[in-house]
N, C-alpha and C positions, 0 to 999 in steps of 0.2 A: 597395556597389558595388565591384567589383574594379578596381584600377588596373593598367593595362598599360604596360610600358616601350615607348617609341616603336619600338625595334628589334623587339620582339615584334609590334607592330601592323603594321609594314612587311613583315616576313617572313610574317605571317599573310595580308596582302593579296596577296603574291606567290603564296602557296599557293592562295588562292582563284582566282587567275587560272589556275593549273595545273588546278584542279578544273573550272572552266568550260570550258577547252579540251578536257579529257578528255570531259566530258559532251557537248560539241559534236562529238566524234569527230575533233578536230584535234590535231595535235602542235604545241605552241608553238615558236617559233623558239628555237634553242639559244643561250644566252649565250656570251660569250667566257670562256675559262678564267681564273679569278681567282688561281689558285695560292696559295690561303689554306688550304683544308681539307686536312688530311692524313688518312690512314686512321685513325689513333688518334683524331683529333677526331671523325670520323664514328661510330666505335664508341662513344666516350664519349657523344656526343649521343644516340645510339640508346638507350643504357643509361639516360640521364636521362629519356628519353621513357617507357621502361618503368616507371621509378620513379614518374613523374607519373601514369601510368595506374593503377598499383597503389594509390597514395595516394587517388585518386578512388574506386576500388572500395571500399577500406576505409572511406572517409568516406560511402559511400552515394550518391555523386554520379554514378556510372556503373554501369549494369547489367552484371553479370558477362558475359553473352553478348556484349555490345558490346565489352567489354574483351578477351575471349578473341579476338575477330576482329582487333581492333587489334594486340594483341600478336603474334598469329600472322603478320600481314602484316609487322610490324616484324622478326620472326624470319627472314623471307625475305630482307629487306635485310641483316640481320646475317650470314646464311649466305653471302651474296654477298661481303660485306666480309671476313669471316673465317669459315670453316666452323665450324659449331657442333659442339662435341665431344659424344660420347655418342650415345645413341639405340639402342644394341644391347641387346636384352633378354637374359635368361639363356639362352633357347633359341636365340640367335643371330639373331633377327629384328631387322631395322633399321627400326623404325617411324618414326624421325625422317626418314629419307630419303624414305620413302613419303609421310609427311605434307607435307613440303616440296614434293615433286613434285606432289601433289594441289592444294596451294594455288597453286603456280605456274600450274597449268592453269586454275584459277579466275581468276587475274589475267589470263592470256592471253585467256581467253574474254571478260572484261570489256572488253578492248581491241578485240576484234572487233565489239563492240556487238551 
């Protein structure tokens, strides 16, 4: 059995509350600013999440299609924090911008219920 640090369990519980509110179609009350997390902290935490997902895919613990969706959603967050470089193909097409726009629309549709 995997052992979880108390901090992970508490933050997971907070995440579950956000999920339940989203499923109920409500927006949870916003907390007060803590002035703890800086932009670089958020970028680093996101990268660590991407690493954890990749490790699970490689270990066979997460189906690739689920991992692709998780990573794609995290890339939307990353692009908000710091725009993702690249995405322009040799013919000048910017697929990355189109992909992010498409996924943002999916996110927005999920909010509308």
